[in-house]
C-alpha positions in Angstrom: 117.6 109.0 69.6 116.8 113.0 69.7 117.6 115.7 72.5 117.9 113.8 75.4 120.2 113.8 78.7 123.9 112.9 78.9 122.8 110.4 81.4 120.3 109.3 80.2 121.9 108.6 76.9 125.1 107.1 79.0 122.2 104.9 81.0 120.0 103.1 77.7 123.6 102.5 76.5 124.6 100.1 79.2 121.0 98.7 80.1 118.9 99.3 77.5 115.2 99.3 77.8 113.5 96.2 78.4 110.0 96.8 77.7 106.6 94.2 79.2 104.4 94.5 76.9 104.3 95.2 73.2 101.2 94.8 70.6 102.3 95.3 66.5 102.2 91.3 66.2 98.8 92.0 66.9 98.6 94.7 64.5 100.5 93.5 61.7 98.1 90.8 61.7 94.6 93.8 61.5 96.4 95.9 58.8 97.7 93.5 56.3 97.5 89.7 57.2 101.0 89.4 58.7 102.1 90.4 55.0 105.5 91.8 55.4 105.0 93.0 51.2 102.2 95.5 52.8 103.9 96.3 56.0 107.1 95.7 56.9 107.9 96.7 60.9 111.1 97.2 59.8 110.5 100.3 57.9 109.3 103.7 59.4 105.6 103.2 59.3 103.0 105.8 59.5 100.0 103.3 61.0 101.8 101.7 64.2 103.3 103.0 67.1 105.8 100.7 66.7 108.6 99.8 64.4 111.7 99.1 64.3 113.6 102.2 63.5 112.0 103.9 66.8 112.7 101.5 69.0 116.5 102.0 68.2 115.3 106.1 68.5 113.7 105.0 72.0 116.3 102.8 73.8 114.6 99.9 73.2 116.7 96.7 73.5 114.7 93.9 74.9 110.7 93.9 73.6 107.9 91.0 75.1 105.7 90.4 72.6 102.2 90.0 72.7 101.2 87.1 71.6 97.5 88.8 72.2 94.1 87.0 70.4 91.2 88.0 72.0 88.8 86.7 73.7 86.2 86.2 70.6 87.5 83.0 69.4 87.3 80.5 71.9 88.8 76.5 72.1 90.9 75.5 69.0 90.7 79.2 67.1 91.9 80.9 70.5 94.8 78.3 70.4 95.7 77.9 66.9 95.1 82.0 66.5 97.6 82.2 68.6 100.1 79.9 67.1 99.8 82.5 64.4 101.1 85.0 66.0 104.3 83.3 67.6 104.7 82.3 64.3 104.6 86.0 63.0 107.6 87.2 65.9 109.3 84.4 64.3 109.3 85.8 60.6 109.5 89.1 62.4 112.7 87.8 63.7 113.9 86.0 60.5 113.2 88.3 58.5 115.5 91.6 60.5 118.3 89.2 61.7 120.3 92.0 62.2 118.4 93.8 64.7 116.3 91.6 66.2 116.5 88.1 67.8 114.6 85.9 69.5 115.4 85.4 72.6 114.0 82.9 75.3 116.8 83.4 78.4 117.9 86.5 80.4 121.6 85.2 78.2 119.5 85.9 75.0 119.2 89.4 76.4 122.5 89.8 77.7 124.3 88.4 74.4 121.7 90.9 72.5 122.4 93.9 74.1 126.1 93.5 73.4 126.0 92.9 70.1 122.8 95.4 69.7 120.4 93.5 68.8 116.9 94.2 70.2 116.5 91.3 71.8 112.7 89.5 71.4 110.4 87.7 73.4 107.3 86.7 73.7 104.7 86.8 77.2 100.8 84.7 76.0 97.6 87.2 77.0 95.2 85.9 77.6 94.0 82.1 79.4 92.0 81.2 76.7 94.9 80.9 74.9 96.3 77.6 76.2 92.0 76.5 76.3 92.2 74.5 79.6 95.1 72.2 78.7 98.5 72.2 80.8 100.0 70.0 78.3 99.1 73.3 75.5 101.1 75.8 78.4 104.1 73.7 78.1 104.2 73.5 73.7 103.9 77.3 74.1 106.4 77.9 76.5 108.6 75.1 74.2 108.6 78.1 71.4 109.6 80.4 72.8 106.7 82.0 75.7 108.0 83.1 78.4 105.1 84.7 80.3 101.2 83.5 79.6 98.6 86.8 81.2 96.5 84.4 83.2 93.4 86.8 82.0 92.4 89.2 79.4 89.2 91.5 79.5 87.1 88.4 80.3 86.9 86.2 82.7 87.9 82.3 81.7 87.0 79.1 83.3 89.1 79.1 86.5 90.3 82.7 86.6 88.7 86.5 87.4 89.5 89.0 85.5 89.0 92.6 87.0 86.4 93.8 84.4 84.2 91.5 83.9 81.3 90.4 86.8 83.6 87.8 89.3 82.9 84.2 89.1 85.4 82.2 91.3 86.6 85.3 93.6 90.0 84.2 92.5 91.4 81.2 91.1 90.2 77.4 91.0 92.7 74.6 91.7 92.8 74.2 88.0 94.2 78.1 88.1 96.4 77.6 90.6 98.0 73.6 89.0 98.6 76.5 85.8 101.0 78.5 88.2 102.2 75.5 89.5 103.2 74.6 86.4 104.9 77.3 84.8 106.8 78.4 87.6 108.2 74.3 87.0 108.8 75.7 83.0 110.3 78.7 83.6 107.6 80.7 82.1 106.7 84.2 83.8 103.1 85.0 85.9 101.7 87.4 85.0 99.3 89.1 86.3 98.0 92.2 84.5 94.4 92.3 83.0 92.9 89.8 86.4 91.3 90.5 89.4 92.6 91.8 92.3 91.4 88.7 94.0 93.4 86.6 91.4 95.9 88.3 91.8 96.9 87.5 95.7 95.4 83.8 94.9 98.5 83.8 92.4 100.8 85.4 95.2 100.1 82.3 97.5 100.8 79.7 95.7 103.6 81.3 93.1 107.5 79.9 93.9 108.6 82.8 91.0 108.2 86.4 91.5 105.3 87.1 88.7 105.3 90.3 87.0 102.6 93.3 85.8 103.4 93.2 82.2 101.8 95.9 81.3 99.7 97.9 84.8 99.6 101.1 86.8 99.0 102.1 90.6 94.9 101.8 91.4 96.3 104.5 94.1 96.2 107.3 92.0 93.8 106.2 89.2 91.2 103.5 90.8 91.2 101.8 87.8 90.2 97.8 88.0 93.3 97.1 86.1 95.5 98.5 88.2 97.3 97.1 91.2 96.2 98.1 94.6 99.1 98.7 97.8 99.0 95.5 98.8 99.2 93.7 95.8 102.6 96.0 94.8 103.6 95.7 98.4 102.9 91.7 97.6 104.6 92.1 94.6 107.5 93.5 96.1 107.9 90.7 99.0 108.4 87.9 95.8 111.1 89.2 94.3 108.4 90.7 91.8 107.6 93.3 89.2 105.6 96.1 88.2 105.8 97.9 84.6 104.2 100.6 84.4 101.8 101.6 81.7 100.9 104.2 79.9 97.5 104.1 78.9 96.2 106.9 79.8 92.5 105.6 80.9 95.1 103.8 83.7 97.0 106.4 84.4 94.6 109.4 84.2 91.6 109.5 86.1 90.0 112.1 84.2 90.4 109.9 80.8 89.3 107.0 83.5 86.4 108.9 84.2 85.4 109.1 80.0 86.1 105.7 79.5 83.7 105.0 82.0 81.2 107.0 80.8 81.7 105.0 76.5 81.3 101.9 78.9 78.1 102.9 80.4 76.5 103.8 77.2 77.8 100.2 75.6 76.3 98.2 77.4 73.1 100.5 77.7 73.6 100.1 73.6 73.4 96.0 74.2 77.0 96.0 73.7 79.1 93.7 75.7 82.0 95.6 76.6 84.6 93.0 77.3 84.9 91.7 74.1 88.1 93.9 73.0 87.1 94.2 69.2 83.6 95.8 69.8 84.6 98.0 72.2 87.1 99.3 70.3 84.9 99.8 67.1 81.8 101.9 69.6 84.3 103.6 71.5 86.1 105.2 68.0 83.0 106.4 67.1 81.7 107.9 70.5 85.2 109.4 70.3 83.8 111.6 67.7 81.3 113.7 69.7 82.8 113.2 73.4 86.6 113.7 73.4 88.6 112.0 75.4 90.5 114.9 77.9 94.2 115.0 77.1 96.5 113.1 79.6 100.5 113.2 79.5 103.9 112.3 80.5 103.0 113.8 83.8 100.4 111.2 84.5 103.0 107.9 83.6 105.6 110.1 86.4 103.0 109.7 88.9 102.4 106.3 89.0 106.2 105.4 88.3 106.9 107.1 91.6 104.0 105.9 93.2 105.5 102.2 92.2 108.4 102.6 93.8 107.4 104.5 97.2 105.7 101.1 97.9 107.6 98.4 96.0 111.3 100.2 95.9 113.4 100.6 93.5 114.2 96.9 92.2 110.4 95.9 91.6 109.4 98.2 89.3 109.6 98.6 84.9 108.6 100.0 81.5 105.3 98.0 80.0 103.4 101.0 77.3 101.5 99.5 76.2 102.2 100.4 72.0 99.6 99.5 69.7 97.5 98.4 71.9 95.7 101.1 72.7 94.5 103.4 70.6 95.8 106.8 71.9 99.2 107.5 73.6 99.8 110.3 76.6 101.3 113.7 74.8 105.2 112.9 75.4 104.3 108.9 74.4 102.7 109.5 71.4 105.5 106.1 70.3 107.9 104.1 70.7 110.3 106.8 71.1 109.1 108.2 74.3 111.0 106.0 76.6 114.2 109.2 77.0 111.4 111.3 77.8 110.0 109.5 80.1 113.4 108.3 81.7 114.6 112.4 81.8 111.3 113.4 83.7 112.2 111.0 85.8 115.9 112.6 86.3 114.5 115.8 87.2 112.2 114.2 90.0 116.2 112.8 91.9 116.0 109.1 89.9 119.6 108.1 89.9 121.2 106.2 86.9 121.3 103.1 89.2 118.0 103.5 89.4 116.6 104.0 86.5 118.9 100.9 85.3 116.8 98.9 88.4 114.1 100.9 86.0 114.5 100.5 82.0 116.0 96.6 82.4 117.7 95.3 85.4 114.9 94.7 87.5 113.5 92.3 84.5 116.6 90.5 83.9 116.4 89.4 87.6 112.6 88.4 87.8 113.4 85.9 84.4 116.9 84.8 86.4 114.9 84.3 89.0 111.8 82.5 87.8 114.4 80.2 84.8 116.2 79.0 88.5 113.6 77.8 90.1 112.4 76.2 87.0 115.2 74.2 87.5 115.2 73.6 91.3 111.2 72.6 90.6 112.1 69.9 87.7 114.5 68.4 89.8 111.9 67.2 91.9 108.7 66.3 89.8 107.5 65.8 86.3 104.5 67.7 84.3 101.5 68.1 86.2 99.1 65.1 84.7 95.9 67.2 85.7 93.1 67.5 83.1 90.9 70.6 83.4 86.8 69.2 84.1 84.8 72.1 84.4 82.4 69.3 86.4 85.0 69.4 89.5 87.4 72.4 89.4 86.1 74.5 92.2 88.0 76.9 94.1 
């Protein structure tokens, strides 16, 4: 774990970090086509932010693996690729049963903590993964997916994204039914990536606590991917959790402005900037002549402090977005960085009890609440039979 304070070491021994979002499965796909002989996350790697030895050094005891697929994949292709991502998580946990265990419930996570293994949960990043089908949503849940991020960088037919031109002004009627069906299943409603109006609509509909798996505070850094204060407060009122992310352009204003210039130049070149793959490639080349400003662990501390101030200590978590962003703040360069962040918070007078809430206590409570809501909902109603129709779906 490296040189960390005794306070942090003690906290992590009883309450390991449960991170809300890590994109290692997509990196494994891109770099090695899921071939363990070419790239084994069980080994220490030089090409990723994440591997099992460094997760252990970082005090991670539970991880929501993102089973992300880009929105360049649509329809059945998006569903198939999502299933391949799910399969990758199954294969990774099967390859390293001494260090990883597939988890779908709070009890699974607690058991993994007791056994010294990393609980591996899954979150689907973007409503395009269900292809407007509640049956597909149910099957993803059956396979172990425990949250759905309602959008990625682009709108879906039933929900607006934070980084696309608004079309609906939030959720459509079908989008509200998606949220209700997630509540019935016990799947967490993840509001990262969605527009502020979609956030507010989902909060008005959900009967279970929502999460933001990897977002920071808009008041500190006004990027559209971040969460406005009224929504942070409403999330707390719904007993949800905002998992603060480490992405430089979401936590540091100089980097946000740098990225805004890159977006403008990409659009001037005729690029669809919502295209995750294309924009990432453009920015990598653009950065050669436009160096990115520095960001640091202190930027993330500022967001943690703000979310805590607005929401309270019971409504904050961590969602690093490792392997989902090309660069990270100094001090949080890879998954070994969590103890350094916790030490910085101790220096800001966060108590051991506060850190227990932050690391995994709050996510344990929220998933447990979703399980309780699902039991109640399932006792009162069966699966939704609503079928999406672009001709009739509206707000």
